[in-house]
LOBA-202547 format. One record per residue (C-alpha): residue number from 0; x, y, z. Coordinates in steps of 0.2 Angstrom, whole numbers, plus 5000, padded with zeros to 4 digits. Layout:
N
{NUM,{X,Y,Z}}
...
END
This chain:
163
{0,{5131,5016,5015}}
{1,{5117,5030,5015}}
{2,{5110,5041,5002}}
{3,{5121,5049,4988}}
{4,{5125,5067,4991}}
{5,{5119,5080,4978}}
{6,{5133,5089,4969}}
{7,{5135,5107,4973}}
{8,{5124,5119,4982}}
{9,{5106,5115,4985}}
{10,{5092,5122,4996}}
{11,{5075,5116,5003}}
{12,{5061,5117,4990}}
{13,{5049,5123,5004}}
{14,{5041,5139,5000}}
{15,{5026,5140,5012}}
{16,{5024,5141,5031}}
{17,{5034,5127,5040}}
{18,{5031,5121,5058}}
{19,{5047,5114,5066}}
{20,{5044,5102,5081}}
{21,{5059,5097,5091}}
{22,{5056,5083,5104}}
{23,{5068,5073,5114}}
{24,{5073,5063,5129}}
{25,{5088,5063,5140}}
{26,{5092,5047,5149}}
{27,{5097,5052,5167}}
{28,{5099,5034,5173}}
{29,{5105,5021,5161}}
{30,{5100,5007,5172}}
{31,{5082,5013,5174}}
{32,{5077,5004,5158}}
{33,{5059,5003,5163}}
{34,{5058,5022,5164}}
{35,{5067,5027,5148}}
{36,{5065,5012,5136}}
{37,{5046,5013,5133}}
{38,{5049,5032,5129}}
{39,{5062,5027,5117}}
{40,{5051,5014,5108}}
{41,{5036,5025,5107}}
{42,{5043,5038,5095}}
{43,{5046,5026,5080}}
{44,{5028,5020,5081}}
{45,{5022,5037,5080}}
{46,{5034,5042,5066}}
{47,{5029,5027,5056}}
{48,{5011,5031,5058}}
{49,{5014,5049,5053}}
{50,{5025,5044,5038}}
{51,{5012,5032,5031}}
{52,{4998,5045,5032}}
{53,{5000,5058,5019}}
{54,{4986,5069,5026}}
{55,{4994,5070,5043}}
{56,{5004,5086,5039}}
{57,{5021,5079,5044}}
{58,{5032,5083,5030}}
{59,{5047,5073,5036}}
{60,{5059,5071,5051}}
{61,{5077,5069,5056}}
{62,{5083,5058,5071}}
{63,{5098,5065,5080}}
{64,{5109,5060,5094}}
{65,{5115,5075,5105}}
{66,{5127,5076,5120}}
{67,{5129,5060,5130}}
{68,{5112,5052,5134}}
{69,{5101,5064,5123}}
{70,{5090,5057,5108}}
{71,{5079,5069,5098}}
{72,{5069,5071,5083}}
{73,{5067,5086,5072}}
{74,{5050,5086,5063}}
{75,{5044,5097,5049}}
{76,{5025,5100,5048}}
{77,{5015,5109,5035}}
{78,{5006,5118,5048}}
{79,{5005,5120,5067}}
{80,{4986,5116,5066}}
{81,{4990,5098,5059}}
{82,{5003,5095,5073}}
{83,{4991,5100,5086}}
{84,{4977,5090,5078}}
{85,{4988,5074,5079}}
{86,{4993,5078,5097}}
{87,{4975,5077,5103}}
{88,{4968,5063,5091}}
{89,{4961,5050,5102}}
{90,{4963,5037,5088}}
{91,{4982,5039,5085}}
{92,{4998,5033,5093}}
{93,{5002,5049,5102}}
{94,{4988,5049,5115}}
{95,{4991,5032,5123}}
{96,{5010,5035,5122}}
{97,{5008,5052,5131}}
{98,{4997,5044,5144}}
{99,{5009,5030,5148}}
{100,{5023,5043,5147}}
{101,{5015,5054,5160}}
{102,{5013,5039,5172}}
{103,{5031,5034,5170}}
{104,{5037,5052,5173}}
{105,{5028,5052,5190}}
{106,{5034,5035,5195}}
{107,{5052,5037,5188}}
{108,{5057,5051,5199}}
{109,{5069,5060,5187}}
{110,{5076,5044,5178}}
{111,{5072,5051,5161}}
{112,{5071,5069,5155}}
{113,{5059,5075,5141}}
{114,{5058,5091,5131}}
{115,{5050,5098,5116}}
{116,{5050,5115,5107}}
{117,{5038,5121,5093}}
{118,{5042,5134,5080}}
{119,{5030,5141,5068}}
{120,{5040,5148,5053}}
{121,{5031,5160,5041}}
{122,{5033,5158,5023}}
{123,{5050,5165,5017}}
{124,{5057,5166,5035}}
{125,{5068,5151,5033}}
{126,{5084,5148,5023}}
{127,{5093,5132,5020}}
{128,{5109,5127,5011}}
{129,{5116,5109,5008}}
{130,{5133,5108,5000}}
{131,{5138,5091,4993}}
{132,{5125,5083,5005}}
{133,{5112,5070,5004}}
{134,{5094,5075,5007}}
{135,{5094,5081,5025}}
{136,{5083,5091,5037}}
{137,{5070,5102,5029}}
{138,{5077,5098,5012}}
{139,{5074,5079,5015}}
{140,{5056,5083,5021}}
{141,{5052,5095,5006}}
{142,{5064,5090,4992}}
{143,{5079,5100,4986}}
{144,{5082,5112,4972}}
{145,{5098,5121,4966}}
{146,{5102,5136,4976}}
{147,{5100,5148,4961}}
{148,{5082,5144,4959}}
{149,{5078,5153,4976}}
{150,{5092,5166,4974}}
{151,{5111,5165,4975}}
{152,{5113,5174,4992}}
{153,{5106,5169,5009}}
{154,{5097,5186,5009}}
{155,{5088,5182,4993}}
{156,{5082,5165,5000}}
{157,{5077,5173,5017}}
{158,{5065,5185,5010}}
{159,{5051,5189,5021}}
{160,{5039,5195,5007}}
{161,{5024,5187,5014}}
{162,{5027,5192,5032}}
END
């Protein structure tokens, strides 16, 4: 089933700085379940924890599947400071998962690959359009509004006024 699409052209309601965090894994050897399955299972726990905590700073996320053997998450954060704070918090799910992951990476000898990228996007330096789509990506994380409210042209929505 899934969510109903919004009719017409919509854009993300986000108007401040956004931090985009991409994190994923590549299964290099399917039969090496002990190497990649714990990594695969750790992310949903962290996403649930972050989603339940309105003060965490995570605005939302999108789970995606890439080329064969790649699973990744695009996360949207209100600030890079909150992302970094979560990454080092001793009382959150990330620290024990990261410690266990590092141990498995050393023992696994390349059976699972891992990557992450972080982008800090200043206010006004992002643009999004969703046409006949349900809430997705940044729009799902921050809400959507009709395109005209932020400008009809991409150049209008991608103003770097605050930069």
